[in-house]
Every structure is written in structure tokens, then in C-alpha cells.
C-alpha positions in Angstrom: 3.3 -12.3 34.9 1.2 -10.4 32.4 -1.9 -11.7 30.8 -2.3 -11.9 27.0 -4.6 -8.9 27.0 -1.9 -6.8 28.6 0.7 -7.8 26.0 -1.5 -6.8 23.1 -2.4 -10.4 22.1 -5.9 -10.7 20.9 -7.7 -14.0 21.7 -10.4 -15.4 19.5 -13.3 -17.3 20.9 -15.0 -19.7 18.5 -17.6 -22.4 18.5 -17.2 -25.8 16.9 -20.0 -24.9 14.5 -17.9 -22.2 13.0 -16.2 -24.1 10.2 -14.4 -21.0 8.9 -12.7 -20.2 12.2 -12.1 -23.7 13.4 -8.4 -23.5 12.7 -7.8 -20.7 15.2 -6.7 -21.4 18.6 -7.3 -19.5 21.9 -4.3 -17.3 21.1 -3.4 -15.5 17.8 -1.5 -17.6 15.3 1.2 -14.9 14.9 2.1 -14.4 18.6 2.5 -17.4 20.8 2.9 -17.2 24.5 6.6 -18.1 24.3 7.5 -15.6 21.5 9.6 -12.6 22.6 10.6 -11.0 19.3 11.9 -11.6 15.9 13.8 -14.7 14.9 17.4 -14.4 13.7 16.4 -15.4 10.2 13.8 -12.6 10.1 16.4 -10.0 11.2 19.0 -11.3 8.7 16.5 -11.0 5.8 15.5 -7.5 6.9 19.2 -6.4 7.1 20.0 -8.0 3.7 17.1 -6.1 2.1 18.1 -2.8 3.7 21.7 -3.4 2.5 20.6 -4.0 -1.1 18.5 -0.9 -1.1 21.3 1.3 0.4 23.8 0.1 -2.2 21.4 0.8 -5.0 20.7 4.3 -3.7 24.4 5.1 -3.3 25.1 4.0 -6.8 22.2 6.1 -8.1 23.5 9.1 -6.1 27.0 8.7 -7.7 25.6 8.4 -11.2 23.4 11.5 -10.6 26.4 13.5 -9.5 28.4 12.5 -12.6 25.5 13.5 -14.8 25.3 16.9 -13.1 29.0 17.5 -13.6 28.7 16.6 -17.3 25.8 18.9 -17.7 27.7 21.7 -16.0 30.7 21.2 -18.3 28.5 21.1 -21.4 26.8 24.3 -20.4 30.1 26.1 -19.8 31.5 24.7 -23.1 28.5 25.8 -25.1 28.7 29.4 -23.6 32.4 29.6 -24.4 31.8 28.4 -28.0 29.0 30.9 -28.4 31.2 33.7 -27.2 34.1 32.7 -29.5 31.7 32.3 -32.5 30.2 35.8 -31.8 33.6 37.4 -31.6 34.7 35.7 -34.8 31.5 36.8 -36.6 31.8 40.4 -35.3 35.5 40.6 -36.5 34.3 39.6 -40.0 37.1 37.2 -40.7 36.4 35.7 -44.1 39.8 34.1 -44.9 40.0 30.3 -44.6 41.9 29.4 -41.4 42.3 26.8 -38.8 43.3 27.7 -35.2 43.3 26.2 -31.8 44.2 27.3 -28.3 43.2 27.7 -24.7 41.0 30.2 -22.9 42.8 33.0 -21.1 40.6 33.0 -17.9 42.0 30.8 -15.1 38.5 29.3 -14.4 38.4 27.8 -17.9 41.9 26.4 -18.0 40.5 22.8 -18.5 38.8 23.8 -21.8 40.5 24.1 -25.2 39.1 25.4 -28.4 39.4 24.8 -32.2 38.1 27.2 -34.8 37.8 26.5 -38.6 36.7 28.9 -41.3 36.3 27.1 -44.6 34.8 28.0 -47.9 31.5 26.3 -49.1 30.4 25.5 -52.6 28.8 28.9 -52.7 31.2 31.7 -53.4 30.2 34.3 -50.8 29.3 31.9 -48.0 31.9 30.6 -45.5 31.4 27.9 -42.9 32.5 28.7 -39.4 33.0 25.9 -36.9 33.9 26.5 -33.3 34.6 23.5 -31.0 35.3 23.5 -27.3 36.9 20.4 -25.8 37.5 19.1 -22.3 38.3 15.9 -20.5 35.6 14.1 -18.6 37.4 11.4 -16.7 39.4 9.4 -19.3 37.4 10.5 -22.3 37.4 13.7 -24.3 34.1 15.6 -24.7 33.3 18.3 -27.2 30.7 20.9 -28.0 30.7 22.2 -31.6 28.8 25.1 -33.1 28.5 25.7 -36.8 27.4 28.9 -38.6 27.3 30.0 -42.2 28.2 33.6 -43.0 
């Protein structure tokens, strides 16, 4: 059988005149000679805490992935809208019109567009609106750019 010094238990010597240390026994209060490990309650509490932390981290990971996908769609839609607006400005279309459609490239098939050219209260200035739409889950998202020419 091992002695307490071999098991890593530190014993404390005290004198009765030491009032501050009178509550200590020969062996440490945390480790008794009969203890062999953690109690079932301690293990269950530790497992419950770890489970709560893991569930929280998984939820955070899923939310982060959704946010990344939304940011990617918004970036793509903004670039598509900018391209369409630039093409419309270069073509110098000045007649009021309202169009919509899809993008010809296969990689942008989930996006649709709407273009509106409308007069303003100033005679020579037209308002150009280009919107790119897509579905994010069950809701429809949109990026809209506006220019005055």
C-alpha cells in the first residue's frame, strides 16, 4: 500500500496554538484516504456543462455559415446590378421603360433582375433603378442600385 506522500497528498502539521490552521487535519481536506476519483454528481455536472457549451457553439457555427452565404449572395447581386446599370448607362437609353428578366449565365440562374427608367421632375434627368433579386430560404432578398442620368 502506498503512503500519502507517494499519492501526491500533502499533509499539514499544526500545533494547537495555531488558531488559523486548527481546522486542518493530518490529511488534506480535499483528498481523503478513501477517495479514488470524482463522484458521479461531479462527472454529471461536468458533462452537462460541456453539452451546453457544445450546443451553443454548434448553433453559433450554423448562424455564421448562414451569414456568410447571405454576404456572398449580396456581393454577387451587387456586382450583377452594377454590371447591368453600367450597360444601361453606356447604351444611353433615355426612354421610360420597365423590364425584368434572368441572367443568361448558368452560374447566376437563381438571380433575377428588374430595371426601371423613369422621368424625374427635371426635364433632362432620368432615374435609373436596377434591382437584383434572389431567394434566401423562404424569403426574397433584393439589392437595388439607383442612378440619375
